[in-house]
C-alpha positions in Angstrom: -243.5 -24.4 -28.6 -242.1 -26.7 -25.9 -239.2 -25.4 -23.9 -236.9 -28.2 -22.9 -235.4 -28.1 -19.4 -231.9 -29.6 -19.9 -229.6 -30.8 -17.2 -226.8 -28.6 -16.0 -224.3 -30.9 -17.6 -225.5 -29.9 -21.1 -223.2 -27.4 -22.8 -224.6 -23.9 -23.4 -226.1 -23.3 -26.8 -223.4 -21.9 -29.1 -220.6 -23.5 -27.1 -219.6 -25.9 -29.8 -216.8 -23.7 -31.2 -214.9 -26.5 -32.8 -218.0 -27.9 -34.5 -218.7 -24.5 -36.0 -215.0 -24.2 -37.1 -215.0 -27.6 -38.8 -218.3 -26.8 -40.5 -216.9 -23.6 -41.9 -213.8 -25.4 -43.0 -215.8 -28.0 -44.9 -216.2 -25.8 -47.9 -214.4 -27.6 -50.8 -212.7 -24.4 -51.8 -211.0 -24.3 -48.3 -207.7 -26.1 -47.6 -208.3 -27.2 -44.1 -205.6 -28.0 -41.6 -208.3 -28.1 -38.9 -209.2 -31.8 -38.7 -207.4 -34.5 -36.9 -208.0 -37.3 -39.4 -205.6 -40.1 -40.3 -204.5 -40.6 -43.9 -207.3 -42.8 -45.5 -205.0 -44.0 -48.3 -203.1 -46.0 -45.6 -206.2 -47.8 -44.2 -205.5 -51.5 -44.6 -208.8 -52.2 -46.4 -207.9 -55.5 -48.2 -206.2 -56.9 -45.2 -209.1 -56.0 -42.9 -211.6 -57.5 -45.4 -209.7 -60.7 -45.3 -209.7 -60.6 -41.5 -213.5 -60.1 -41.4 -214.0 -63.0 -43.7 -212.0 -65.2 -41.4 -213.9 -63.9 -38.4 -217.3 -64.7 -39.8 -216.2 -68.2 -40.9 -214.8 -69.0 -37.4 -217.0 -66.9 -35.0 -220.1 -65.8 -37.0 -222.6 -66.5 -34.3 -220.5 -65.0 -31.5 -219.9 -61.9 -33.6 -223.7 -61.4 -34.0 -224.6 -62.1 -30.4 -224.3 -59.9 -27.3 -220.8 -60.0 -25.9 -218.8 -59.5 -22.8 -218.7 -55.9 -21.4 -214.9 -56.1 -20.8 -214.4 -57.0 -24.5 -213.5 -60.0 -26.7 -210.9 -62.1 -24.9 -208.7 -62.4 -28.1 -208.5 -58.7 -28.4 -207.8 -58.1 -24.8 -204.9 -60.6 -25.0 -203.7 -58.8 -28.1 -203.7 -55.5 -26.3 -201.8 -57.1 -23.3 -199.1 -58.3 -25.6 -199.0 -55.1 -27.5 -198.6 -52.7 -24.6 -196.0 -55.0 -23.0 -193.9 -55.0 -26.2 -194.3 -51.3 -27.1 -194.7 -49.5 -23.8 -193.3 -51.9 -21.1 -196.7 -52.0 -19.5 -197.2 -55.5 -17.9 -200.6 -56.5 -16.7 -203.1 -59.4 -16.6 -206.3 -60.0 -18.6 -208.4 -58.6 -15.7 -206.6 -55.3 -16.0 -207.8 -54.6 -19.6 -211.2 -53.1 -20.6 -212.0 -52.6 -24.3 -214.0 -49.4 -24.9 -215.9 -47.7 -27.7 -213.1 -45.5 -28.7 -210.6 -44.0 -26.2 -213.0 -41.1 -25.7 -215.1 -43.5 -23.7 -212.2 -44.1 -21.3 -212.1 -40.4 -20.5 -215.9 -40.4 -20.0 -215.9 -43.5 -17.7 -213.0 -42.2 -15.6 -214.7 -38.9 -15.3 -217.9 -40.6 -14.2 -216.1 -42.9 -11.8 -213.8 -40.4 -10.1 -215.0 -36.8 -10.5 -217.5 -35.2 -8.3 -218.7 -31.6 -8.9 -215.9 -29.3 -7.7 -213.1 -31.9 -7.8 -209.8 -30.5 -9.0 -208.4 -32.0 -12.2 -204.9 -31.1 -13.3 -204.3 -30.6 -17.0 -201.5 -29.6 -19.4 -201.8 -26.0 -20.7 -203.0 -26.3 -23.5 -204.6 -29.8 -23.5 -206.9 -32.0 -25.6 -210.2 -30.1 -26.0 -212.5 -33.1 -25.9 -211.1 -34.2 -22.5 -211.9 -30.7 -21.2 -215.5 -31.1 -22.5 -215.9 -34.5 -20.9 -214.5 -33.6 -17.5 -216.5 -30.4 -17.6 -219.8 -32.4 -17.7 -218.9 -33.9 -14.4 -218.2 -30.6 -12.7 -214.4 -30.7 -12.8 -212.5 -27.7 -11.5 -209.5 -27.4 -13.9 -206.1 -26.2 -12.8 -203.7 -25.9 -15.7 -199.9 -26.6 -15.5 -197.6 -24.9 -17.9 -195.5 -26.7 -20.5 -192.2 -26.2 -22.3 -190.7 -28.0 -25.2 -190.2 -31.1 -23.0 -193.8 -31.3 -21.9 -195.4 -30.5 -18.6 -193.0 -28.8 -16.2 -192.6 -30.9 -13.0 -191.4 -27.9 -11.0 -194.6 -26.1 -11.9 -196.6 -29.2 -11.2 -195.2 -29.5 -7.7 -195.9 -25.8 -7.0 -199.5 -26.3 -8.3 -199.9 -29.4 -6.0 -198.8 -27.4 -3.0 -201.4 -24.8 -3.8 -204.0 -27.5 -4.6 -203.4 -30.5 -2.3 -207.0 -31.5 -3.0 -206.1 -32.4 -6.6 -207.7 -35.8 -7.5 -206.7 -36.5 -11.1 -204.1 -35.4 -13.7 -204.8 -35.9 -17.4 -201.9 -36.0 -19.8 -201.1 -36.8 -23.4 -197.4 -37.4 -23.0 -196.5 -38.4 -26.6 -196.8 -35.9 -29.5 -199.4 -34.1 -27.5 -202.7 -32.8 -29.0 -202.6 -29.9 -29.7 -198.8 -29.0 -29.4 -197.0 -32.1 -30.7 -194.7 -32.0 -27.6 -193.4 -35.1 -25.8 -192.9 -35.4 -22.1 -189.2 -36.1 -21.3 -188.4 -39.5 -19.7 -187.1 -38.0 -16.4 -190.3 -36.0 -16.0 -192.4 -39.1 -16.4 -190.6 -40.7 -13.5 -191.0 -37.5 -11.5 -194.7 -37.4 -12.3 -195.3 -40.9 -10.9 -193.4 -40.0 -7.7 -195.4 -36.8 -7.3 -198.6 -38.7 -7.8 -197.7 -41.0 -4.9 -196.4 -38.1 -2.7 -199.5 -35.9 -3.2 -202.0 -38.7 -3.6 -203.6 -38.2 -7.0 -204.3 -40.4 -10.0 -202.9 -40.1 -13.5 -204.8 -40.8 -16.7 -202.2 -41.3 -19.4 -203.7 -40.9 -22.9 -201.5 -42.3 -25.7 -203.2 -42.3 -29.0 -200.2 -41.1 -31.0 -197.2 -42.8 -29.4 -196.5 -45.4 -32.1 -196.4 -42.8 -34.9 -192.8 -41.8 -34.3 -190.8 -40.6 -37.3 -187.8 -39.1 -35.5 -185.9 -39.3 -32.2 -186.0 -42.2 -29.7 -188.9 -44.0 -28.1 -189.7 -42.7 -24.6 -191.1 -45.2 -22.0 -194.7 -44.8 -21.0 -195.6 -43.0 -17.7 -197.3 -46.3 -16.7 -194.0 -48.2 -17.0 -192.7 -46.2 -14.0 -195.8 -46.8 -11.9 -195.4 -49.2 -9.0 -198.3 -47.8 -7.0 -201.3 -48.4 -9.2 -201.8 -44.7 -9.7 -201.5 -44.5 -13.5 -204.3 -45.6 -15.8 -203.0 -46.2 -19.3 -205.3 -45.7 -22.3 -204.9 -46.3 -26.0 -206.7 -46.6 -29.3 -206.6 -48.3 -32.7 -208.0 -45.2 -34.3 -204.6 -43.7 -35.4 -202.9 -46.9 -36.4 -205.7 -48.9 -38.0 -209.0 -47.1 -38.5 -211.0 -44.6 -36.4 -214.3 -45.9 -37.8 -214.0 -49.1 -35.7 -214.3 -47.0 -32.5 -212.0 -49.2 -30.4 -210.0 -48.1 -27.5 -208.8 -49.6 -24.2 -207.6 -48.9 -20.7 -205.1 -50.8 -18.6 -205.7 -50.2 -14.8 -205.9 -52.1 -11.5 -208.6 -54.8 -11.5 -210.7 -53.0 -8.9 -210.8 -49.9 -11.2 -211.5 -52.0 -14.4 -214.3 -53.9 -12.7 -216.0 -50.6 -11.7 -215.5 -49.0 -15.2 -217.0 -52.2 -16.7 -220.2 -51.7 -14.6 -220.4 -48.1 -15.8 -219.7 -49.1 -19.4 -222.5 -51.7 -19.2 -225.0 -49.0 -18.4 -223.8 -46.9 -21.3 -223.6 -49.4 -24.3 -223.4 -53.0 -22.9 -220.2 -53.7 -24.8 -218.2 -52.4 -27.8 -218.8 -53.7 -31.3 -218.1 -57.4 -31.5 -217.2 -57.5 -35.2 -214.6 -54.7 -34.9 -213.0 -56.4 -31.9 -212.7 -59.8 -33.6 -211.5 -58.3 -36.8 -208.7 -56.3 -35.2 -207.5 -59.3 -33.2 -207.5 -61.3 -36.5 -205.6 -58.5 -38.2 -202.9 -58.5 -35.6 -202.6 -62.3 -36.0 -202.3 -62.3 -39.8 -200.3 -59.1 -40.6 -197.1 -57.3 -39.8 -198.5 -54.4 -37.8 -195.1 -52.9 -37.2 -194.5 -52.6 -40.9 -198.0 -51.0 -41.3 -197.3 -48.4 -38.6 -193.9 -47.7 -40.0 -195.5 -46.8 -43.3 -197.8 -44.4 -41.5 -194.9 -42.9 -39.6 -192.9 -42.4 -42.8 -195.7 -40.6 -44.6 -196.6 -38.3 -41.6 -192.9 -37.5 -41.1 -192.7 -36.4 -44.8 -195.8 -34.3 -44.5 -194.6 -32.7 -41.2 -191.3 -31.7 -42.8 -193.2 -30.1 -45.7 -195.3 -28.2 -43.2 -192.3 -27.0 -41.1 -190.5 -25.8 -44.3 -193.6 -24.1 -45.5 -194.0 -22.3 -42.2 -190.4 -21.0 -42.4 -190.9 -20.0 -46.0 -194.3 -18.3 -45.9 -195.0 -17.1 -42.4 -194.0 -13.7 -41.0 -190.8 -13.3 -39.0 -191.3 -14.0 -35.3 -193.8 -16.8 -35.7 -193.0 -19.8 -33.6 -194.0 -23.4 -34.2 -193.3 -26.8 -32.6 -191.3 -29.4 -34.5 -192.8 -32.8 -33.3 -191.0 -36.1 -33.6 -194.3 -37.9 -34.3 -198.0 -37.7 -34.2 -200.3 -35.6 -36.3 -200.2 -32.0 -35.1 -198.0 -29.0 -34.6 -198.6 -25.8 -32.7 -198.1 -22.2 -34.0 -197.8 -19.0 -32.0 -198.2 -15.7 -33.9 -197.1 -12.6 -31.9 -199.1 -9.4 -32.2 -202.5 -11.2 -32.7 -205.0 -10.5 -29.9 -208.0 -12.5 -31.2 -207.3 -16.0 -32.7 -211.0 -16.6 -33.6 -211.0 -13.3 -35.6 -207.7 -14.5 -37.2 -209.5 -17.8 -38.2 -212.3 -15.9 -39.9 -209.8 -13.7 -41.7 -207.9 -16.8 -42.9 -211.2 -18.3 -44.2 -211.4 -15.4 -46.6 -208.1 -16.7 -48.0 -209.7 -20.2 -48.2 -207.5 -21.8 -45.6 -208.5 -23.1 -42.1 -206.9 -24.2 -38.8 -208.2 -24.8 -35.2 -207.8 -21.7 -33.0 -206.0 -22.4 -29.7 -208.8 -21.0 -27.5 -210.8 -24.3 -27.0 -207.6 -26.1 -25.9 -207.4 -23.9 -22.7 -209.5 -24.3 -19.6 -208.7 -20.7 -18.6 -207.5 -17.7 -20.5 -206.2 -18.8 -23.9 -202.9 -17.6 -25.4 -203.6 -15.1 -28.2 -202.4 -15.9 -31.6 -202.0 -19.7 -31.0 -203.5 -22.4 -33.2 -203.1 -26.0 -34.2 -202.3 -27.4 -37.6 -202.8 -31.0 -38.8 -200.5 -32.5 -41.4 -201.5 -36.2 -41.5 -204.5 -35.9 -43.8 -203.2 -33.5 -46.5 -201.5 -34.1 -49.8 -198.1 -32.5 -50.6 -199.4 -29.9 -53.0 -202.2 -28.9 -50.7 -199.8 -28.4 -47.8 -197.7 -25.9 -49.8 -200.7 -24.0 -51.3 -202.5 -23.9 -47.9 -199.4 -22.6 -46.1 -199.0 -19.9 -48.8 -202.6 -18.8 -48.2 -202.1 -18.9 -44.5 -198.9 -17.0 -44.7 -200.6 -14.2 -46.7 -203.4 -13.9 -44.2 -200.9 -13.8 -41.3 -198.8 -11.1 -43.1 -201.9 -8.9 -43.2 -202.9 -9.7 -39.6 -199.6 -8.7 -38.0 -199.1 -5.5 -40.0 
């Protein structure tokens, strides 16, 4: 039998912990809070069908031909207008690159900026897929602690003094995955000034920012950037449909030009039909009303989850109470092995994502992520009852 000699970038066999968790949670008897899926009942199917019909009528041949690596001009213009209105990010067309999902932005930035051994600063905990991507390029992770207002800037500056070689900081400042926390406005200003003072770049990942159901909008980190140090990335996956696989990055032209070359070698360009269709959807529909509907539903489901946690979980359990997004974070005292806890909960036909893969270093025992966006009301209540019973047994 052939033995394959894989590159050092390939993850070790058995390292796909999340894949194994999601597979185990796929049992139809299991109520799973493990996924990160939007609510499919809110996908604008009819409106998108109408948009696609218009696109084929007006641009049929262009849709079916190879396209520009930077993306369809109409969509890039839509993105420019959107980020200016929503996030106070003002740029030119040459500053926008359309990508195959926002995950590709992380990969392209990693490919463009990270050499083996380069120091990348991350929130603790952070988005697990970003860890996986940066790890393939040999990143040396240094974690910065958070509190309820996001990454602590005092801790960041101490970290920078200890690691002046830091090259890149990755952050999800709005309703962070996995914790649901939001970085405070004054900290965003401080982050930009620290980036200039200590000479590092910031990759601002904002997939959830528009899904706000409580509190006040906080300006993007990029809106405070006068130095060209912040790359702002977004996606249509959470507000329209993840199946279209469309994301974007707004960055200095020099950077966008380089990322475009790297993208060309990966996939030539992102899907033409999806790009034209999304641009047409924005032209024909009240997108703000659509996002408001999403926010209302997710806010309702989050409230049900918070109430269920207080009702069914053991005393002493802590959880975040996000003002938007799709996730909240739970910390159970007295649990030493969160993966073992997950396996125990599976016996009660309920699942979550253990906190371990969200950490670059030593994970916090007893921490896990719950998703509320893709779960019906009755399933939230029943699932939390089951989870509460399992936790009661685990902490005895």
